[in-house]
C-alpha positions, 0 to 999 in steps of 0.5 A: 078170251085169254089163255088160262093163267098158269099158277102154282100153289105153295101149301102149308099146314094153315096157309096157302100161297097162289102165285102166277107163274109168269107174273112175278109179284102177283102172289097172294095167300089165304087159308086153303087152296080155293081161297088163295086162288080167289085172293090172287084173282081179287088182286089182279086189278092192283097188279095190273098197275104194276104191269102197266108201269113195266110197259106191258098190259095185263089182260082184263080177263086174266083172273077168270081162268087160273090153272094150277100147274104145280103144287109144292109143300110149304114150310113154317115160313109159309104158315107165318105168311111168306112164300118159302118153297121153290117150285120147279117152274122157277128152275127153268132156264132163263133166256135174255128176253125173259130175263129182261121181262122179269127185271122190268116187272121187278123195277115196276114193283119198286116204282109202285112201292115208291108211289104208294109211300109218297101218297100213303100216311104214317102210322096206322100200325107199323110206321110207313118208314119202318116198313120201307126199311124192312123191305130194304133189309130183306132185299140185302138178305135176298140178294146174297141168294144170287151172290149179290153183295155190297161191302160196307163202304159200297152200302154207305156210299151207294145204298139202295140204288147200288144194291138194286142196280147190282140185282138188275145186272145179275137178273138180266143175265141168261141163266140155266135156272140153277142157283149160283151159290150154295143154298142160293135161289134160282133167278126166277124165284129170287125175282118173284120173292123180291117182287112179292115182298115189295108189293105185299108191303106196298099194298099193306101201306095202301090199305092203311091209307084213308083213301081207298086203293086206286 
């Protein structure tokens, strides 16, 4: 059996997020701590596809023993439906090997969204293309938390590939685990937040498909 999976909880007034410490993007929310942990476990098979894309393997029994290692207080954003508090586990130093692993998982999350969009339908609530545009605009905003910015000309000419290339370069660097700009985010948290947002919307599109999730 695999060792217990470290999880931190972000607890708001009405909603709680459970996030797997070492697996950016595997993060689910529900009303209450136990429900959030169950939701996290329920999504393990879907997250396993992302891990596989990254050339890694998610242990089959990874969700059978979830160990809460930290609890942080959420905000109004937490209750709205997005993680918003930086846990101490994401303030740890980041060496080159760990940084490379995080970038690989973030790349895999982007690939998963692209695959779901290619298969998924339009409509069913928010239009698919509008969801993708929302994800991209959020990434532009998040990137500034790591001091990754594109000029208007760079955005016009390079667009999403250039933004993500710059993010990869910044996240691949070893880090002391502290923000590089005022009011910024530690690299671990930035990668977690982006990967969560990408996968949350990938799974939203997938759930609206007439075909059952893979």
